[in-house]
N, C-alpha and C positions, 0 to 999 in steps of 0.2 A: 504494500500500500504506500502511496505517496502522501506525505504529511506536510506540516508547516515548513519543514526544512527546505521544501522545494520553492518557497516564495522568493522571487527576485525583488527584495525590498531593502531600501536604505532609510527606513524610519521617516517616511514623508510626512507623517501626521504631526510631527513636532513643529512643522512650519507648513502651513497650507500652500505656500508659494513654492515649496521645494518640488522640482521636477525629477522625473526618472532619468537615471544615467543610462548610457548606451550599452546595454547588454547585447550578447550575440542574438538573442531572440528579437530584440528591438531592431537591430540592423537588418535582420532577415525580413521583418515586417515592413520596414521602410522601403526595402527594395520592391516588395510586393505592391506597396502603395504606388510606387513610381510606375510599375507596369500597368496599373489600373488608371494611370493618367493623372494622378494627383502629385503635385510637386513635393518632394521629400526634403524639407529643411524646416528649421524652427522659426522661420520668418512669419510675421503677422499675416501676410498674404496667404500662406499655406493654411494657417489655423482658421482663417475665415472660410476656407473651402472644405473643412473636414467636419463630419458629423458621426456620432455614435448612434446606432439604432439600439435603444434600450427597451427591454421587455420585462414587465413585472407581472408574475402569475399570482394573482391574489385569490381570495376565497370567493368574492362576488363576481370577479371577472378578470380579464387580462388587459393590461395597458401596454401600448407601444408608443415610443416617443423618439423623435429625432432631436438630439441635444448637441449643441455647438461647443466649440472649445472655450467659449466665454461662459458656459453654464446656462445658456438660454434654451428653454424648451421651444424649439422652432415649430414643431408640429406634434400632435399626439392624437391618439384614438383609443377608444375603450370598447371592448366586446364582453358582454356578460356571460356568466356561467349559470347553468341551472342551479337552483338553491340546494345546498347540502341537505341531507335528510337522514332520519333514523331508519333502521331496518328491523324487520320482524326478528331476524336471527340475532342481531346485536342488541336489541332492546331499546328503551327510550333514551338511554344515555349514549347511544351510538350516533355517529355522524359520518356519513360517507358521501363521496362525490365521484362522478364519472370523469376519470382523467382524460379520456378522449375529448371531452368538452373543453379542456384546457388547450389542447392543440388546435381544435376548431376555432376557439376564441383568439388564439395567437395568430392564426392565418388571417382571420377577419380584421384584427386590430392592425397588424403589419400592413396589410393591403390598403386599409383605409388611411393609415398614417402616411404611407409613401405617396398615395394619390390625393392627399388632402389639399384643399385650396391654400392652406398655409405653406405647405411644402412647394407647391407650384408657384405661388407668389414670390417665394424666396429663391426660386430657381435652383432648388436642391435636386441634384441628380443622384441616382443610385450609385454611380461611380464615386461619389464623395462620401459614401458610407464606409468608414475605415474599420469598423468593428461592430459586432453584435454582442451586447452585454445583457446577461439574463439574471434576474433575481426572482424571488417568489416565496410563497408560504413554506414553512418548515415543519418538521416533526410529523410527517405523514408516513404511512406505510403503503407503498405502491409496488405491487408484484408484477414483474414482466414475465409472461408465460414462457416456459422453456420450449425447446424444439419438440414439435409433435404434440404439444399440449394445446388443447382448445379451450381450456378453462380460463375464464377472464373474471377478475374481481375488481370492484370499484376501489378507489383509494380510500383508506381509512384516515380521516383527517386528524390534525393536531387537537381539535376540540372534542374528539371522541373519548368518552370516559367509561366505556363498557367494561373494561378489564379491571374492575376494582378487586375482585378476589384474586386475580392473577398477580396484581401488584403486591398483595400480601404474601403470595407464594414466592415471588421474586425476592422479597425482603428476607424471608425465612431461608431460602436456598443460598442467598448471598451473605449470610452471617449477620443479618439484622439491617434494619433500614438505615441506621446511622453509618454503618460500614459501607453500604452501597452508595450512600450519599457522599461519603468521603472519597470514594473512587471516582464517581461520575461527576461530582461537582455540585450536585443539588439533589434533594429528595426525589425519588422515582415513584410517582403515583400512577393512577389509572390511565392518564394520558401519555405515559412513557411508552416509547417504542418497545422497550423490554417487555412490558406487560401485554402490549398488543400482540407481539410475536408469540408469547406464551398462549394467549387466547386463541390465536390461529392454530397453534400446534394441538391444542386440546380439542378443537372442533374439527380440524382436518390435519391429521398427523403427516400427510403427504404434501402439505403446503410448500415447504422448503424444497422438497424433491422435484416438484413440478414447476419450480420458479427458476427462471434464467438469472434474474438479478433483482435485488431489492433496492428501490430508490426511496429517498427520504424527504423529498420536497417537490413542490409543483414545478420549480425551475429545473430540477433534476430530470423530470420527464420531458420537458420542452427541449432541453439540451440534447437529450437522447434522440428526440425527433429531428433536431437540427443537424446533428453530426454523428449520430449512431454510437455515442459513448455513454457508458454507465458510470457516471461520476457524481460527486457531490463536493461541497466545500466544508471547511473545518467549522465555520459558524453554524451551518445547518446540522452537521454531524454532532456538534456539541450540545444540541437541544434534545437529543434523542435518548440519552442514557447509555449509548453504545460506546462512548469514548471515555478516556481517563483524563487526568490533570494535564497531560501533555497534548491533549486533543488528537490522540491516536486511538484506534479501536482498542477497547479493553478486552482483548481476547481471553485472558484468564478469567475475567468475570463472566463473560458469555459462556465459557465452558462450565463454570461453577453453577450457573443458574439454568443449566440444561438447554442452552441456546447455541451451543457450539456448531451445530449443523447449519446455522445461518451465516457463519463467518465468510465462507467463500462466495456468498451471494451479495455481500456488502459492496456498495459502490466505492471506487477509488476516490480518495480525498485529494483534490487538486487545488492549486493556488487560485485564490479568488481575484488576483490582479494581473493575470497573464493568460493568454489563450490556452484552451485545452484541446482545440481542434478547429476545423474549418467547416463552414456551412456546405452541406452536400448538394449535389445537383438535384436530387429528388426533392429535398426540403425547399430549395430555391424555387423550383417549379410549383410546389404546393403553396408557397407563400405568394405566388403570382408574380414573381420577379426573378427570372432565370439569371439575371446579371449579378445577383447576390452570391452565386456559387463561388466558393473559395474564400469568402470573407472570414476572418478569424472570429471564433466564438469564445467569449470569456464567460465562464461559469462563475458569476460573482457571488459574494456572500448572501445568505438568505435575507428575507425581507427586513427582519429586525435590525440586522447589521447595515444593510443598504440604506434603510430609512435613517438610521443614526448618522451615517456619513452624509447623506443628502440633506439632513436637517441641521448640519453644522455642528454636530456633537461628536465628531470624530477624534477630537483631542481631549486630553485629560481635563476633568473638571466641568465639562459642559453636559447639559441634560436637555431632554426634550420629551414631549408626550405625544403619542400617536392615538388619535381619536377616530378610529374607523369602525368597521363591523366588530372587530375585537379591539383591544386597547392595551397599551403598555406605557410605562415611563422608563426611559433608558438613557444611558450615557457611557462615556469611556472612562475607565478607571485604570490606575497603575496595577500591573500584574503582580500579585503577591509572590514572594519567594516561598520555597517549600517549607521553610522554618516558620512562616507566618500562618500556614494553612490550618494548623490545629486550632487556632482561636477563631476561625471564621464561623459565623452563624449560618446554618442551613435552614432556609425558610421555603415553604411551598411557593411555587410560582416565581421565585427569584432565580434567574438563570445567569450564570457566568459563562460567556461564550467567547470563542476564538475571535481575535481581531486581526486585521491585516498587518498591524504593527505588533510584532512579537513582544514588545515591552508593555502592551496594554491588553485589556480585555473589555468586551462589551458587558454591561450588566443591564438586565431588564427585569422590571417587576410587571408581570403580565396578568391581566384579568381575562376571564373567558369571553365575556361579551360586553362591549361598550356601546357604540352607535347602534348595534343591532337591537338594543332595548328601545331606542327612540323609533327605529323603523317599525318595530312590532307595535308600539303604542300608537304611532301615527296611523298605521294601516287599520287598526281596530277601533281607535277612538275618533279619528278625524276623517279619514278617507277610506272606508272599508271596501268601496267598489271603484275607486278612481285613483288618479295620480296624486302623489303627496306633494304639496306645495310648501317648501321650507319657509317661505315668507309668512305663510299663514300660521305655521307652527311657532315661529319666532314671535309673531304678534300675540298669540295666545299666551305664550310664556311671559312676555313682557307685561301682560295685563295683571300679573300676579306678583306680589312682593317677594323678596328673598325669604327663603325658608318655607315657601309653599303653605303658609298657614299652619305649620306644624305637621305637615304630611311627609312621611318618609317613603322612599322607594328602595328596595333591595334589588340590585340589578343582576340577579342570578338566573337568567332564563335558561342557561345551559349548564348549570352548576358553577363552581368557582375554583380557581387554582391559586390565587394570591390575595391576601396573605395566608390563606388556608386552602387546602384542597378538599373539596366536597362535591362529588358528582350528584349528590341527592339535593343539594341546595337549589331552591327555586325562587323566582322573583316574587316580591310581595309588596303591596301597598300597606303601610301601617299608619293609621290615624285618619282614615276617611270619615268624614262627617256629613251632615245634611247640607252644609254650605260648600262642599267640595265641587269644583267645576273641572271641565276639561283642561283649563289653563293650569289649575293646581296639579292635576295629574301629570301633565306634560312637563311642567317645571320640576316637579319632584323627580321625574325620570332623569332629566338633565343633572339635577343635583345629586341624585343617587349614583350616577355614573361618575361624577366628579369625586364623590366620596370614595368610591371604589378605586379610582386612579390615585387619590391621595394615600389610601391604604397601601397601594402597590409602591408608591414613592417611599413611604416610611419604611416598608419592609426592605426595599432595595438598599437603604442607608442604615439598616439595623446594625451592621458590623463595621461601618465606616462612615463617620460623620461627614456630611456634605462640606466640601471645601469652601463654597461660597454660594449660599442660597439667595444672596442679594442679586446675583446675576439673573437675567430673565430666563424663564422657561420657554423654550420654543414649542409651539403647538402646530401640529400638522394632521392631515387626514380629513376625511369628508366632514366631520363635525366642526372643523375649524372654519367652515364657510359661514356658519351662523354667527351673527354679531352678538348673540346673547350667551351662548355656551362658553366661549373663551372668557367672558367677564365672570361667569360663575366659577370657572376653573381658577381664575386668578384669586378670587376671594377665598375659595376652599383651600388652595395651596398657600395662600399668604405671600404671594410674590407676583411680580409683573409677568404677564404672559404675552409673548410676541408671536403673532400669527405670521407665518412666512408667506412670501409672495406666491410661491409655488407650493402651497400647502398640500395639494393632492399629488404632487409630482416628485416628492422626495425619494421615493423608492427607485424610480427610474433615474433620477439624478444621482443617487448614490452609486448605482450600477455604472452609470456613464462616467462618474468621477474616477472609479477604479480603472476603467478602460482608457480614459483620457490620460491618466498618469503613465500608463504603459505606452501610450502614443507620444508622450513628451509634452502634453499640454501643461500650462501653468494654471493649476486649479486653485486659484486664490479664493480665500473665504469671502473677500469683498465682492467678488463677482458671482459666486455660486450660492451665497446665502443672503437673501434680501428680505427685510421685514415689511409686511404690508400694513398691519395694524398692531397697536400696542394697547394692552389693557392693564391698568394699575388699580388695585383694589382699594377701597376706603377702609379705614380702621374699623368703622362701624360694621361693615359687611364681614370683615375678617373675624371679628369677635362673635358675630351672630353664627357664622358657619362653624367656628371652632366649637361652640356649644352644641350645635346640631350634629356635628361630626362625632362628638363623644357619645351621643345617644345612638347614632347610626352604628358605631363600632360595637355596641352592646346588643343590638337588635338581632343580629344573626345567631348569636349564642342562645338567645331566648327562644328562637324558633327552630333551632337545629333538629330537635327530636320530632317536631311537627313535620318538617321537611322529610325526615327519614320515614315516618309512618306514611306520609302521602306518597312517597316514592314506591314503597312496598305495595300500596294499594294500586298505583298505576301499573306496576309490573303484573299484578294479578288480574287486571281488567283489560287494558289495551295500551298501545303505544300512544304517547302524546304528552302534552304539558311538560 
């Protein structure tokens, strides 16, 4: 297996303006660019003629974007995926998605992006696409059928929590949950790939035998379709429970927990900042652009890492929050030496992930469902049979004062994983009264998600005090489009929140940043990170939300046994809720 030692890196994160030096790979790539008609030098004229085609394979859909050497998103397109769903076999805590829909969406998004009016207006030709950079969702289980096998399985997603009993078995086989956590870097619960693989083994003992390769993320699958390689990146691999503290596969642990037969199915870990292959002729034709054949493909770090880079939090001490269908708070931290690891606190949902800079790690505090709560509330409370108008939602929320009149919302639609892991947890409104309106309900949903994100932030910093919380928190993702939600986040977090100009583009920008550094671009922070709006909380709102947050933090524990009993009832009756 190839690991982090294969990275061609000279610590570029310590200075955003540092460019890549000329490795042999870069010189080869530059000669290829010249053949394709693009001038190969570092002059501004050349940089103005180069674009990276960045692809982000998310849960709700796939985005494709053309990004310039100046960090501008010159054109983009989005193609949706069918919604993930539970299965009868997996039960109500399961969550699967058809991986072929990712490739279909990739084809549609790339075709739309390259042919968009923005691309045409800027005179961007396919010959100016110098690299394809791919990022996407992580911690999935994707089985590629082996030769002669006709069995096809949907991808088991990161949010799938069916394997609760298997997680307990993994802990027992591994010598205890604390020991397993010390090896893998964080606790391994039901959403762990370890537990999911054991679940597969118990239901179908021949799963591994009939599998050609196991992939771990949405972008793993798309890269396989682009260039035929079964690879992953260290950031993605480090979310799964399959790797150790050096971000290599923990083969001894896999053998110990009776998963050794999966080892030769694991994808090769490749560098996230240099090409792993070239776009095949078949993929180029399927993308609707045969001229893309031979363009280098870079398997970038998974979405949490790519978003962190694209959001300007790629250097030590910077943090940001992602408010999409799911949500997390993340940043870049100094990598601890081995002698410091014994004192590290292991909390559910706090991930320490591989970073392109070997002196750093990404840290994320991830909640299971963020903006998905508002989408659910809007579709059921506001527009049950029509399109959701975000302006209408914002108007309803603004009509209600901070605190929603004492109404609390626990945002656990699909269980929770930070700061606790509980697949049985479910969403709840607490405090509904006769005067509660739709505005109160919707505002409490926004506030509840903000409280959950605050809990994730606090868990992330549990073993390492924040260096400077007076620095703004960058906010990205679809929820950042609202003029109301960021203001709530600022008051709940007690710090200024800066919404980035390209709040919904940070994933593709992070992927393009890695590709751009390999191409020799000067990826300066001042060009790639631009603030659109800034929200500073009032002292009054901070105090109000601090009091409400304390109540929110107690509410889950008061309802924990209720959720457990309801979950058992749902299992015995039908899938749902």
